[in-house]
All heavy atoms as a GROMACS GRO file, in nm:
protein
  594
    1MET      N    1  -4.160   2.124   0.562
    1MET     CA    2  -4.260   2.107   0.664
    1MET      C    3  -4.200   2.143   0.798
    1MET      O    4  -4.112   2.077   0.842
    1MET     CB    5  -4.306   1.966   0.662
    1MET     CG    6  -4.413   1.933   0.774
    1MET     SD    7  -4.454   1.757   0.807
    1MET     CE    8  -4.564   1.730   0.668
    2GLN      N    9  -4.253   2.248   0.863
    2GLN     CA   10  -4.209   2.295   0.984
    2GLN      C   11  -4.222   2.190   1.098
    2GLN      O   12  -4.138   2.184   1.188
    2GLN     CB   13  -4.288   2.418   1.023
    2GLN     CG   14  -4.239   2.477   1.160
    2GLN     CD   15  -4.332   2.588   1.200
    2GLN    OE1   16  -4.433   2.622   1.138
    2GLN    NE2   17  -4.296   2.657   1.302
    3ALA      N   18  -4.327   2.095   1.090
    3ALA     CA   19  -4.352   2.001   1.194
    3ALA      C   20  -4.232   1.913   1.215
    3ALA      O   21  -4.204   1.867   1.334
    3ALA     CB   22  -4.466   1.921   1.151
    4ARG      N   23  -4.155   1.876   1.112
    4ARG     CA   24  -4.053   1.774   1.139
    4ARG      C   25  -3.927   1.835   1.205
    4ARG      O   26  -3.851   1.763   1.259
    4ARG     CB   27  -4.009   1.701   1.002
    4ARG     CG   28  -3.944   1.800   0.914
    4ARG     CD   29  -3.895   1.719   0.782
    4ARG     NE   30  -3.842   1.804   0.686
    4ARG     CZ   31  -3.912   1.857   0.589
    4ARG    NH1   32  -4.032   1.826   0.563
    4ARG    NH2   33  -3.855   1.941   0.498
    5THR      N   34  -3.908   1.973   1.199
    5THR     CA   35  -3.791   2.024   1.253
    5THR      C   36  -3.814   2.095   1.388
    5THR      O   37  -3.722   2.111   1.466
    5THR     CB   38  -3.736   2.134   1.161
    5THR    OG1   39  -3.835   2.231   1.128
    5THR    CG2   40  -3.686   2.079   1.027
    6ASN      N   41  -3.938   2.121   1.423
    6ASN     CA   42  -3.968   2.188   1.549
    6ASN      C   43  -4.066   2.110   1.628
    6ASN      O   44  -4.190   2.096   1.594
    6ASN     CB   45  -4.027   2.321   1.522
    6ASN     CG   46  -4.052   2.405   1.641
    6ASN    OD1   47  -4.045   2.352   1.756
    6ASN    ND2   48  -4.079   2.533   1.618
    7LYS      N   49  -4.024   2.044   1.736
    7LYS     CA   50  -4.101   1.958   1.817
    7LYS      C   51  -4.220   2.030   1.889
    7LYS      O   52  -4.317   1.972   1.933
    7LYS     CB   53  -4.027   1.880   1.922
    7LYS     CG   54  -3.932   1.778   1.857
    7LYS     CD   55  -3.867   1.697   1.947
    7LYS     CE   56  -3.786   1.586   1.874
    7LYS     NZ   57  -3.759   1.469   1.942
    8ASP      N   58  -4.207   2.167   1.897
    8ASP     CA   59  -4.318   2.244   1.956
    8ASP      C   60  -4.411   2.316   1.855
    8ASP      O   61  -4.498   2.387   1.894
    8ASP     CB   62  -4.257   2.354   2.050
    8ASP     CG   63  -4.186   2.287   2.169
    8ASP    OD1   64  -4.231   2.195   2.217
    8ASP    OD2   65  -4.080   2.341   2.206
    9SER      N   66  -4.394   2.291   1.725
    9SER     CA   67  -4.474   2.350   1.628
    9SER      C   68  -4.623   2.302   1.639
    9SER      O   69  -4.651   2.194   1.679
    9SER     CB   70  -4.429   2.322   1.486
    9SER     OG   71  -4.454   2.191   1.448
   10ASN      N   72  -4.718   2.388   1.597
   10ASN     CA   73  -4.854   2.356   1.598
   10ASN      C   74  -4.883   2.242   1.498
   10ASN      O   75  -4.966   2.156   1.537
   10ASN     CB   76  -4.940   2.473   1.570
   10ASN     CG   77  -4.950   2.574   1.686
   10ASN    OD1   78  -4.922   2.534   1.799
   10ASN    ND2   79  -4.972   2.701   1.660
   11GLN      N   80  -4.808   2.239   1.393
   11GLN     CA   81  -4.831   2.133   1.286
   11GLN      C   82  -4.807   1.998   1.353
   11GLN      O   83  -4.880   1.898   1.334
   11GLN     CB   84  -4.747   2.156   1.157
   11GLN     CG   85  -4.784   2.280   1.076
   11GLN     CD   86  -4.694   2.305   0.961
   11GLN    OE1   87  -4.588   2.234   0.946
   11GLN    NE2   88  -4.735   2.395   0.881
   12ARG      N   89  -4.693   1.991   1.409
   12ARG     CA   90  -4.649   1.865   1.480
   12ARG      C   91  -4.748   1.819   1.588
   12ARG      O   92  -4.781   1.701   1.594
   12ARG     CB   93  -4.504   1.870   1.530
   12ARG     CG   94  -4.461   1.742   1.586
   12ARG     CD   95  -4.324   1.758   1.642
   12ARG     NE   96  -4.286   1.628   1.709
   12ARG     CZ   97  -4.187   1.550   1.651
   12ARG    NH1   98  -4.136   1.573   1.545
   12ARG    NH2   99  -4.160   1.435   1.723
   13LYS      N  100  -4.794   1.917   1.665
   13LYS     CA  101  -4.889   1.880   1.772
   13LYS      C  102  -5.023   1.829   1.713
   13LYS      O  103  -5.071   1.739   1.759
   13LYS     CB  104  -4.925   2.010   1.855
   13LYS     CG  105  -4.803   2.046   1.940
   13LYS     CD  106  -4.830   2.177   2.014
   13LYS     CE  107  -4.717   2.219   2.094
   13LYS     NZ  108  -4.727   2.359   2.160
   14ILE      N  109  -5.063   1.890   1.598
   14ILE     CA  110  -5.194   1.842   1.533
   14ILE      C  111  -5.165   1.704   1.480
   14ILE      O  112  -5.255   1.614   1.506
   14ILE     CB  113  -5.231   1.937   1.416
   14ILE    CG1  114  -5.278   2.067   1.486
   14ILE    CG2  115  -5.342   1.877   1.332
   14ILE    CD1  116  -5.302   2.182   1.375
   15LEU      N  117  -5.057   1.675   1.422
   15LEU     CA  118  -5.029   1.536   1.366
   15LEU      C  119  -5.024   1.443   1.490
   15LEU      O  120  -5.084   1.335   1.479
   15LEU     CB  121  -4.896   1.534   1.298
   15LEU     CG  122  -4.890   1.605   1.162
   15LEU    CD1  123  -4.740   1.607   1.110
   15LEU    CD2  124  -4.976   1.522   1.060
   16GLU      N  125  -4.965   1.477   1.592
   16GLU     CA  126  -4.957   1.396   1.706
   16GLU      C  127  -5.085   1.360   1.769
   16GLU      O  128  -5.120   1.235   1.792
   16GLU     CB  129  -4.873   1.461   1.812
   16GLU     CG  130  -4.837   1.374   1.937
   16GLU     CD  131  -4.740   1.443   2.036
   16GLU    OE1  132  -4.711   1.562   2.009
   16GLU    OE2  133  -4.700   1.377   2.129
   17VAL      N  134  -5.172   1.457   1.781
   17VAL     CA  135  -5.308   1.432   1.828
   17VAL      C  136  -5.400   1.344   1.736
   17VAL      O  137  -5.466   1.256   1.783
   17VAL     CB  138  -5.381   1.563   1.862
   17VAL    CG1  139  -5.518   1.545   1.896
   17VAL    CG2  140  -5.308   1.638   1.974
   18ILE      N  141  -5.379   1.367   1.608
   18ILE     CA  142  -5.462   1.291   1.510
   18ILE      C  143  -5.414   1.145   1.515
   18ILE      O  144  -5.501   1.048   1.522
   18ILE     CB  145  -5.450   1.345   1.368
   18ILE    CG1  146  -5.525   1.483   1.357
   18ILE    CG2  147  -5.493   1.251   1.263
   18ILE    CD1  148  -5.491   1.560   1.233
   19ILE      N  149  -5.277   1.124   1.515
   19ILE     CA  150  -5.230   0.982   1.525
   19ILE      C  151  -5.276   0.917   1.656
   19ILE      O  152  -5.318   0.804   1.654
   19ILE     CB  153  -5.078   0.984   1.506
   19ILE    CG1  154  -5.044   1.019   1.370
   19ILE    CG2  155  -5.019   0.847   1.535
   19ILE    CD1  156  -4.895   1.052   1.336
   20GLU      N  157  -5.261   0.992   1.761
   20GLU     CA  158  -5.301   0.936   1.893
   20GLU      C  159  -5.453   0.902   1.898
   20GLU      O  160  -5.488   0.801   1.948
   20GLU     CB  161  -5.268   1.037   2.002
   20GLU     CG  162  -5.295   0.989   2.139
   20GLU     CD  163  -5.255   1.105   2.238
   20GLU    OE1  164  -5.148   1.157   2.236
   20GLU    OE2  165  -5.340   1.134   2.330
   21MET      N  166  -5.536   0.989   1.846
   21MET     CA  167  -5.682   0.962   1.842
   21MET      C  168  -5.712   0.836   1.753
   21MET      O  169  -5.786   0.754   1.791
   21MET     CB  170  -5.753   1.082   1.783
   21MET     CG  171  -5.902   1.066   1.774
   21MET     SD  172  -5.992   1.216   1.716
   21MET     CE  173  -5.917   1.247   1.558
   22ALA      N  174  -5.649   0.819   1.643
   22ALA     CA  175  -5.662   0.704   1.552
   22ALA      C  176  -5.621   0.580   1.627
   22ALA      O  177  -5.695   0.478   1.625
   22ALA     CB  178  -5.580   0.719   1.422
   23LYS      N  179  -5.518   0.580   1.699
   23LYS     CA  180  -5.474   0.467   1.776
   23LYS      C  181  -5.572   0.425   1.877
   23LYS      O  182  -5.602   0.312   1.895
   23LYS     CB  183  -5.338   0.492   1.840
   23LYS     CG  184  -5.220   0.517   1.746
   23LYS     CD  185  -5.180   0.400   1.688
   23LYS     CE  186  -5.063   0.419   1.597
   23LYS     NZ  187  -5.015   0.310   1.519
   24LYS      N  188  -5.629   0.522   1.944
   24LYS     CA  189  -5.734   0.499   2.042
   24LYS      C  190  -5.857   0.432   1.994
   24LYS      O  191  -5.930   0.370   2.054
   24LYS     CB  192  -5.771   0.627   2.123
   24LYS     CG  193  -5.652   0.666   2.220
   24LYS     CD  194  -5.693   0.785   2.301
   24LYS     CE  195  -5.575   0.829   2.400
   24LYS     NZ  196  -5.609   0.943   2.478
   25MET      N  197  -5.875   0.460   1.856
   25MET     CA  198  -5.998   0.409   1.788
   25MET      C  199  -5.959   0.274   1.718
   25MET      O  200  -6.034   0.228   1.633
   25MET     CB  201  -6.050   0.504   1.691
   25MET     CG  202  -6.097   0.634   1.769
   25MET     SD  203  -6.147   0.765   1.661
   25MET     CE  204  -6.286   0.702   1.574
   26ASN      N  205  -5.840   0.223   1.743
   26ASN     CA  206  -5.790   0.101   1.678
   26ASN      C  207  -5.780   0.111   1.526
   26ASN      O  208  -5.807   0.016   1.460
   26ASN     CB  209  -5.874  -0.011   1.719
   26ASN     CG  210  -5.860  -0.046   1.871
   26ASN    OD1  211  -5.750  -0.047   1.925
   26ASN    ND2  212  -5.965  -0.076   1.935
   27MET      N  213  -5.746   0.234   1.482
   27MET     CA  214  -5.735   0.256   1.337
   27MET      C  215  -5.581   0.262   1.294
   27MET      O  216  -5.497   0.298   1.374
   27MET     CB  217  -5.790   0.394   1.300
   27MET     CG  218  -5.939   0.401   1.329
   27MET     SD  219  -6.007   0.566   1.301
   27MET     CE  220  -5.999   0.570   1.121
   28THR      N  221  -5.553   0.207   1.181
   28THR     CA  222  -5.415   0.213   1.132
   28THR      C  223  -5.392   0.356   1.071
   28THR      O  224  -5.487   0.407   1.009
   28THR     CB  225  -5.402   0.106   1.016
   28THR    OG1  226  -5.426  -0.020   1.076
   28THR    CG2  227  -5.266   0.110   0.965
   29THR      N  228  -5.278   0.413   1.095
   29THR     CA  229  -5.241   0.544   1.044
   29THR      C  230  -5.157   0.546   0.927
   29THR      O  231  -5.057   0.461   0.923
   29THR     CB  232  -5.183   0.634   1.157
   29THR    OG1  233  -5.070   0.563   1.208
   29THR    CG2  234  -5.288   0.658   1.265
   30VAL      N  235  -5.183   0.620   0.826
   30VAL     CA  236  -5.101   0.634   0.707
   30VAL      C  237  -5.081   0.788   0.678
   30VAL      O  238  -5.179   0.856   0.662
   30VAL     CB  239  -5.171   0.571   0.575
   30VAL    CG1  240  -5.089   0.586   0.456
   30VAL    CG2  241  -5.206   0.431   0.610
   31ALA      N  242  -4.957   0.829   0.673
   31ALA     CA  243  -4.924   0.958   0.632
   31ALA      C  244  -4.875   0.980   0.499
   31ALA      O  245  -4.805   0.900   0.448
   31ALA     CB  246  -4.806   1.015   0.729
   32GLU      N  247  -4.942   1.072   0.423
   32GLU     CA  248  -4.905   1.087   0.280
   32GLU      C  249  -4.813   1.215   0.271
   32GLU      O  250  -4.812   1.301   0.350
   32GLU     CB  251  -5.040   1.122   0.207
   32GLU     CG  252  -5.034   1.101   0.061
   32GLU     CD  253  -4.984   1.225  -0.012
   32GLU    OE1  254  -5.004   1.334   0.036
   32GLU    OE2  255  -4.932   1.207  -0.123
   33GLY      N  256  -4.728   1.215   0.169
   33GLY     CA  257  -4.651   1.320   0.140
   33GLY      C  258  -4.511   1.311   0.204
   33GLY      O  259  -4.441   1.416   0.216
   34ILE      N  260  -4.463   1.188   0.230
   34ILE     CA  261  -4.329   1.175   0.297
   34ILE      C  262  -4.227   1.194   0.184
   34ILE      O  263  -4.227   1.113   0.087
   34ILE     CB  264  -4.308   1.036   0.356
   34ILE    CG1  265  -4.436   1.006   0.442
   34ILE    CG2  266  -4.182   1.021   0.428
   34ILE    CD1  267  -4.457   1.112   0.547
   35GLU      N  268  -4.147   1.299   0.197
   35GLU     CA  269  -4.051   1.325   0.086
   35GLU      C  270  -3.902   1.326   0.134
   35GLU      O  271  -3.812   1.323   0.057
   35GLU     CB  272  -4.081   1.462   0.027
   35GLU     CG  273  -4.214   1.464  -0.044
   35GLU     CD  274  -4.241   1.590  -0.111
   35GLU    OE1  275  -4.157   1.699  -0.114
   35GLU    OE2  276  -4.356   1.602  -0.169
   36THR      N  277  -3.890   1.316   0.276
   36THR     CA  278  -3.750   1.323   0.318
   36THR      C  279  -3.730   1.228   0.436
   36THR      O  280  -3.828   1.181   0.497
   36THR     CB  281  -3.708   1.465   0.377
   36THR    OG1  282  -3.787   1.485   0.491
   36THR    CG2  283  -3.728   1.570   0.269
   37ALA      N  284  -3.602   1.192   0.468
   37ALA     CA  285  -3.582   1.104   0.585
   37ALA      C  286  -3.612   1.172   0.715
   37ALA      O  287  -3.668   1.102   0.799
   37ALA     CB  288  -3.433   1.075   0.585
   38ASP      N  289  -3.616   1.307   0.718
   38ASP     CA  290  -3.663   1.378   0.834
   38ASP      C  291  -3.804   1.359   0.862
   38ASP      O  292  -3.855   1.338   0.973
   38ASP     CB  293  -3.626   1.527   0.825
   38ASP     CG  294  -3.490   1.563   0.839
   38ASP    OD1  295  -3.415   1.479   0.897
   38ASP    OD2  296  -3.448   1.672   0.798
   39SER      N  297  -3.889   1.368   0.757
   39SER     CA  298  -4.037   1.336   0.765
   39SER      C  299  -4.058   1.198   0.813
   39SER      O  300  -4.145   1.173   0.907
   39SER     CB  301  -4.106   1.360   0.631
   39SER     OG  302  -4.091   1.498   0.596
   40GLU      N  303  -3.986   1.106   0.751
   40GLU     CA  304  -4.005   0.963   0.800
   40GLU      C  305  -3.974   0.948   0.946
   40GLU      O  306  -4.048   0.880   1.011
   40GLU     CB  307  -3.921   0.875   0.708
   40GLU     CG  308  -3.942   0.733   0.750
   40GLU     CD  309  -3.849   0.628   0.675
   40GLU    OE1  310  -3.722   0.656   0.672
   40GLU    OE2  311  -3.899   0.542   0.622
   41GLN      N  312  -3.860   1.008   0.987
   41GLN     CA  313  -3.822   1.001   1.123
   41GLN      C  314  -3.915   1.058   1.220
   41GLN      O  315  -3.957   1.004   1.322
   41GLN     CB  316  -3.689   1.060   1.147
   41GLN     CG  317  -3.635   1.056   1.284
   41GLN     CD  318  -3.610   0.911   1.340
   41GLN    OE1  319  -3.573   0.831   1.270
   41GLN    NE2  320  -3.649   0.889   1.465
   42MET      N  321  -3.979   1.178   1.183
   42MET     CA  322  -4.089   1.235   1.270
   42MET      C  323  -4.205   1.143   1.288
   42MET      O  324  -4.253   1.124   1.393
   42MET     CB  325  -4.131   1.368   1.212
   42MET     CG  326  -4.237   1.440   1.286
   42MET     SD  327  -4.312   1.578   1.211
   42MET     CE  328  -4.387   1.492   1.073
   43LEU      N  329  -4.247   1.074   1.176
   43LEU     CA  330  -4.362   0.994   1.175
   43LEU      C  331  -4.336   0.877   1.264
   43LEU      O  332  -4.423   0.822   1.338
   43LEU     CB  333  -4.408   0.955   1.041
   43LEU     CG  334  -4.470   1.071   0.964
   43LEU    CD1  335  -4.489   1.034   0.816
   43LEU    CD2  336  -4.600   1.120   1.030
   44LYS      N  337  -4.211   0.822   1.258
   44LYS     CA  338  -4.172   0.706   1.352
   44LYS      C  339  -4.179   0.752   1.498
   44LYS      O  340  -4.227   0.677   1.578
   44LYS     CB  341  -4.028   0.659   1.321
   44LYS     CG  342  -4.025   0.581   1.186
   44LYS     CD  343  -3.884   0.532   1.164
   44LYS     CE  344  -3.872   0.452   1.039
   44LYS     NZ  345  -3.733   0.416   1.013
   45GLU      N  346  -4.137   0.881   1.516
   45GLU     CA  347  -4.140   0.928   1.655
   45GLU      C  348  -4.284   0.943   1.704
   45GLU      O  349  -4.312   0.926   1.825
   45GLU     CB  350  -4.070   1.067   1.663
   45GLU     CG  351  -3.917   1.059   1.650
   45GLU     CD  352  -3.859   1.198   1.635
   45GLU    OE1  353  -3.930   1.302   1.648
   45GLU    OE2  354  -3.738   1.201   1.596
   46LEU      N  355  -4.376   0.968   1.610
   46LEU     CA  356  -4.516   0.987   1.650
   46LEU      C  357  -4.597   0.859   1.641
   46LEU      O  358  -4.709   0.850   1.664
   46LEU     CB  359  -4.582   1.094   1.554
   46LEU     CG  360  -4.524   1.235   1.565
   46LEU    CD1  361  -4.592   1.325   1.466
   46LEU    CD2  362  -4.538   1.290   1.704
   47SER      N  363  -4.530   0.744   1.615
   47SER     CA  364  -4.584   0.611   1.602
   47SER      C  365  -4.687   0.596   1.497
   47SER      O  366  -4.789   0.523   1.506
   47SER     CB  367  -4.645   0.571   1.738
   47SER     OG  368  -4.549   0.572   1.836
   48CYS      N  369  -4.667   0.663   1.382
   48CYS     CA  370  -4.745   0.641   1.267
   48CYS      C  371  -4.718   0.510   1.205
   48CYS      O  372  -4.596   0.472   1.196
   48CYS     CB  373  -4.723   0.758   1.162
   48CYS     SG  374  -4.832   0.762   1.021
   49ASP      N  375  -4.825   0.436   1.168
   49ASP     CA  376  -4.800   0.310   1.115
   49ASP      C  377  -4.730   0.301   0.977
   49ASP      O  378  -4.641   0.217   0.949
   49ASP     CB  379  -4.930   0.231   1.106
   49ASP     CG  380  -4.992   0.207   1.246
   49ASP    OD1  381  -4.926   0.167   1.328
   49ASP    OD2  382  -5.119   0.248   1.256
   50TYR      N  383  -4.779   0.378   0.879
   50TYR     CA  384  -4.730   0.374   0.747
   50TYR      C  385  -4.708   0.517   0.684
   50TYR      O  386  -4.775   0.609   0.730
   50TYR     CB  387  -4.818   0.302   0.654
   50TYR     CG  388  -4.845   0.158   0.683
   50TYR    CD1  389  -4.954   0.117   0.765
   50TYR    CD2  390  -4.748   0.059   0.658
   50TYR    CE1  391  -4.984  -0.012   0.801
   50TYR    CE2  392  -4.771  -0.071   0.691
   50TYR     CZ  393  -4.885  -0.106   0.767
   50TYR     OH  394  -4.912  -0.245   0.801
   51GLY      N  395  -4.623   0.529   0.595
   51GLY     CA  396  -4.601   0.651   0.516
   51GLY      C  397  -4.601   0.625   0.366
   51GLY      O  398  -4.565   0.510   0.334
   52GLN      N  399  -4.631   0.721   0.294
   52GLN     CA  400  -4.623   0.710   0.146
   52GLN      C  401  -4.580   0.842   0.096
   52GLN      O  402  -4.610   0.945   0.145
   52GLN     CB  403  -4.756   0.660   0.085
   52GLN     CG  404  -4.866   0.760   0.095
   52GLN     CD  405  -4.989   0.713   0.035
   52GLN    OE1  406  -5.035   0.604   0.054
   52GLN    NE2  407  -5.064   0.800  -0.042
   53GLY      N  408  -4.512   0.834  -0.018
   53GLY     CA  409  -4.466   0.961  -0.080
   53GLY      C  410  -4.339   0.938  -0.166
   53GLY      O  411  -4.286   0.826  -0.176
   54TYR      N  412  -4.283   1.045  -0.226
   54TYR     CA  413  -4.173   1.030  -0.309
   54TYR      C  414  -4.040   0.987  -0.243
   54TYR      O  415  -3.958   0.940  -0.300
   54TYR     CB  416  -4.141   1.174  -0.372
   54TYR     CG  417  -4.229   1.209  -0.486
   54TYR    CD1  418  -4.347   1.264  -0.475
   54TYR    CD2  419  -4.182   1.177  -0.617
   54TYR    CE1  420  -4.427   1.293  -0.587
   54TYR    CE2  421  -4.260   1.199  -0.729
   54TYR     CZ  422  -4.386   1.258  -0.716
   54TYR     OH  423  -4.453   1.294  -0.830
   55TYR      N  424  -4.041   0.991  -0.110
   55TYR     CA  425  -3.927   0.932  -0.040
   55TYR      C  426  -3.905   0.792  -0.067
   55TYR      O  427  -3.798   0.738  -0.072
   55TYR     CB  428  -3.939   0.960   0.110
   55TYR     CG  429  -3.821   0.908   0.195
   55TYR    CD1  430  -3.700   0.965   0.187
   55TYR    CD2  431  -3.840   0.802   0.287
   55TYR    CE1  432  -3.592   0.918   0.262
   55TYR    CE2  433  -3.741   0.754   0.356
   55TYR     CZ  434  -3.609   0.810   0.342
   55TYR     OH  435  -3.505   0.763   0.420
   56TYR      N  436  -4.019   0.728  -0.075
   56TYR     CA  437  -4.023   0.577  -0.106
   56TYR      C  438  -4.022   0.541  -0.251
   56TYR      O  439  -3.959   0.450  -0.293
   56TYR     CB  440  -4.139   0.509  -0.025
   56TYR     CG  441  -4.149   0.548   0.114
   56TYR    CD1  442  -4.246   0.630   0.173
   56TYR    CD2  443  -4.059   0.486   0.206
   56TYR    CE1  444  -4.247   0.666   0.297
   56TYR    CE2  445  -4.066   0.517   0.349
   56TYR     CZ  446  -4.159   0.604   0.391
   56TYR     OH  447  -4.165   0.630   0.522
   57SER      N  448  -4.108   0.613  -0.328
   57SER     CA  449  -4.112   0.584  -0.472
   57SER      C  450  -4.194   0.696  -0.541
   57SER      O  451  -4.288   0.742  -0.479
   57SER     CB  452  -4.187   0.454  -0.497
   57SER     OG  453  -4.210   0.437  -0.631
   58LYS      N  454  -4.153   0.726  -0.666
   58LYS     CA  455  -4.238   0.810  -0.741
   58LYS      C  456  -4.365   0.737  -0.785
   58LYS      O  457  -4.362   0.613  -0.770
   58LYS     CB  458  -4.158   0.852  -0.871
   58LYS     CG  459  -4.123   0.748  -0.964
   58LYS     CD  460  -4.050   0.800  -1.088
   58LYS     CE  461  -4.013   0.703  -1.186
   58LYS     NZ  462  -4.088   0.592  -1.221
   59PRO      N  463  -4.469   0.804  -0.820
   59PRO     CA  464  -4.591   0.722  -0.872
   59PRO      C  465  -4.552   0.632  -0.982
   59PRO      O  466  -4.476   0.668  -1.073
   59PRO     CB  467  -4.683   0.841  -0.916
   59PRO     CG  468  -4.633   0.958  -0.844
   59PRO     CD  469  -4.483   0.947  -0.831
   60ILE      N  470  -4.614   0.513  -0.973
   60ILE     CA  471  -4.577   0.408  -1.080
   60ILE      C  472  -4.710   0.341  -1.115
   60ILE      O  473  -4.814   0.338  -1.040
   60ILE     CB  474  -4.476   0.306  -1.027
   60ILE    CG1  475  -4.529   0.231  -0.901
   60ILE    CG2  476  -4.339   0.364  -1.012
   60ILE    CD1  477  -4.433   0.124  -0.854
   61PRO      N  478  -4.719   0.284  -1.246
   61PRO     CA  479  -4.839   0.216  -1.278
   61PRO      C  480  -4.866   0.090  -1.193
   61PRO      O  481  -4.782   0.034  -1.131
   61PRO     CB  482  -4.804   0.160  -1.430
   61PRO     CG  483  -4.690   0.252  -1.469
   61PRO     CD  484  -4.614   0.286  -1.340
   62VAL      N  485  -4.992   0.053  -1.185
   62VAL     CA  486  -5.036  -0.060  -1.100
   62VAL      C  487  -4.958  -0.185  -1.133
   62VAL      O  488  -4.902  -0.255  -1.040
   62VAL     CB  489  -5.189  -0.092  -1.122
   62VAL    CG1  490  -5.223  -0.215  -1.051
   62VAL    CG2  491  -5.272   0.029  -1.076
   63ALA      N  492  -4.938  -0.221  -1.259
   63ALA     CA  493  -4.869  -0.344  -1.290
   63ALA      C  494  -4.731  -0.338  -1.238
   63ALA      O  495  -4.671  -0.445  -1.187
   63ALA     CB  496  -4.861  -0.358  -1.445
   64GLU      N  497  -4.655  -0.227  -1.243
   64GLU     CA  498  -4.523  -0.220  -1.198
   64GLU      C  499  -4.522  -0.233  -1.044
   64GLU      O  500  -4.429  -0.292  -0.988
   64GLU     CB  501  -4.458  -0.082  -1.248
   64GLU     CG  502  -4.316  -0.066  -1.198
   64GLU     CD  503  -4.248   0.064  -1.246
   64GLU    OE1  504  -4.310   0.129  -1.336
   64GLU    OE2  505  -4.151   0.110  -1.185
   65PHE      N  506  -4.616  -0.173  -0.977
   65PHE     CA  507  -4.637  -0.177  -0.828
   65PHE      C  508  -4.642  -0.326  -0.795
   65PHE      O  509  -4.575  -0.376  -0.699
   65PHE     CB  510  -4.753  -0.100  -0.779
   65PHE     CG  511  -4.773  -0.110  -0.635
   65PHE    CD1  512  -4.705  -0.035  -0.547
   65PHE    CD2  513  -4.857  -0.204  -0.583
   65PHE    CE1  514  -4.717  -0.042  -0.408
   65PHE    CE2  515  -4.878  -0.222  -0.445
   65PHE     CZ  516  -4.814  -0.137  -0.360
   66LYS      N  517  -4.735  -0.398  -0.860
   66LYS     CA  518  -4.754  -0.537  -0.827
   66LYS      C  519  -4.631  -0.621  -0.839
   66LYS      O  520  -4.589  -0.698  -0.765
   66LYS     CB  521  -4.874  -0.600  -0.920
   66LYS     CG  522  -5.008  -0.542  -0.873
   66LYS     CD  523  -5.111  -0.605  -0.967
   66LYS     CE  524  -5.256  -0.560  -0.926
   66LYS     NZ  525  -5.353  -0.619  -1.022
   67GLU      N  526  -4.563  -0.597  -0.950
   67GLU     CA  527  -4.439  -0.669  -0.984
   67GLU      C  528  -4.333  -0.630  -0.876
   67GLU      O  529  -4.261  -0.721  -0.824
   67GLU     CB  530  -4.386  -0.631  -1.118
   67GLU     CG  531  -4.257  -0.706  -1.168
   67GLU     CD  532  -4.209  -0.668  -1.292
   67GLU    OE1  533  -4.299  -0.664  -1.395
   67GLU    OE2  534  -4.094  -0.643  -1.316
   68LYS      N  535  -4.325  -0.509  -0.838
   68LYS     CA  536  -4.208  -0.465  -0.753
   68LYS      C  537  -4.234  -0.502  -0.606
   68LYS      O  538  -4.150  -0.540  -0.536
   68LYS     CB  539  -4.189  -0.316  -0.769
   68LYS     CG  540  -4.074  -0.255  -0.708
   68LYS     CD  541  -4.060  -0.106  -0.741
   68LYS     CE  542  -3.936  -0.053  -0.675
   68LYS     NZ  543  -3.915   0.085  -0.725
   69PHE      N  544  -4.369  -0.479  -0.560
   69PHE     CA  545  -4.397  -0.492  -0.420
   69PHE      C  546  -4.480  -0.610  -0.377
   69PHE      O  547  -4.474  -0.638  -0.266
   69PHE     CB  548  -4.464  -0.356  -0.382
   69PHE     CG  549  -4.378  -0.236  -0.384
   69PHE    CD1  550  -4.402  -0.141  -0.481
   69PHE    CD2  551  -4.266  -0.209  -0.300
   69PHE    CE1  552  -4.316  -0.032  -0.497
   69PHE    CE2  553  -4.185  -0.115  -0.313
   69PHE     CZ  554  -4.214  -0.015  -0.414
   70LEU      N  555  -4.552  -0.663  -0.475
   70LEU     CA  556  -4.642  -0.779  -0.440
   70LEU      C  557  -4.606  -0.912  -0.493
   70LEU      O  558  -4.667  -1.012  -0.454
   70LEU     CB  559  -4.784  -0.739  -0.477
   70LEU     CG  560  -4.841  -0.611  -0.423
   70LEU    CD1  561  -4.981  -0.584  -0.473
   70LEU    CD2  562  -4.847  -0.613  -0.274
   71SER      N  563  -4.493  -0.915  -0.566
   71SER     CA  564  -4.466  -1.054  -0.627
   71SER      C  565  -4.398  -1.137  -0.513
   71SER      O  566  -4.344  -1.093  -0.416
   71SER     CB  567  -4.365  -1.027  -0.736
   71SER     OG  568  -4.228  -0.998  -0.687
   72GLU      N  569  -4.410  -1.260  -0.536
   72GLU     CA  570  -4.360  -1.359  -0.436
   72GLU      C  571  -4.208  -1.382  -0.447
   72GLU      O  572  -4.145  -1.443  -0.364
   72GLU     CB  573  -4.432  -1.491  -0.456
   72GLU     CG  574  -4.577  -1.492  -0.422
   72GLU     CD  575  -4.650  -1.624  -0.439
   72GLU    OE1  576  -4.576  -1.721  -0.445
   72GLU    OE2  577  -4.771  -1.623  -0.441
   73ASN      N  578  -4.150  -1.318  -0.549
   73ASN     CA  579  -4.006  -1.332  -0.571
   73ASN      C  580  -3.923  -1.230  -0.504
   73ASN      O  581  -3.804  -1.201  -0.537
   73ASN     CB  582  -3.973  -1.330  -0.724
   73ASN     CG  583  -4.040  -1.439  -0.802
   73ASN    OD1  584  -4.063  -1.545  -0.743
   73ASN    ND2  585  -4.084  -1.417  -0.925
   74GLN      N  586  -3.976  -1.159  -0.403
   74GLN     CA  587  -3.896  -1.056  -0.337
   74GLN      C  588  -3.787  -1.106  -0.260
   74GLN      O  589  -3.789  -1.184  -0.170
   74GLN     CB  590  -3.990  -0.975  -0.254
   74GLN     CG  591  -4.088  -0.890  -0.336
   74GLN     CD  592  -4.173  -0.799  -0.247
   74GLN    OE1  593  -4.145  -0.772  -0.140
   74GLN    NE2  594  -4.282  -0.754  -0.311
   0.00000   0.00000   0.00000
């Protein structure tokens, strides 16, 4: 993704404006497709609330998700 490596790229500018617009509308932002630490860092720089993608976890069944992320034994 060119957006994460070039702060002047059009892709990054579009992401920045979308996140900014969502914030002004009091919406929580979630970016999909996070696959690298660079992508995660860029979203932090843009103040995106959440990210999801292979960087965090491969797709898993609902039961495994609940056990891994929603159990009280964490």
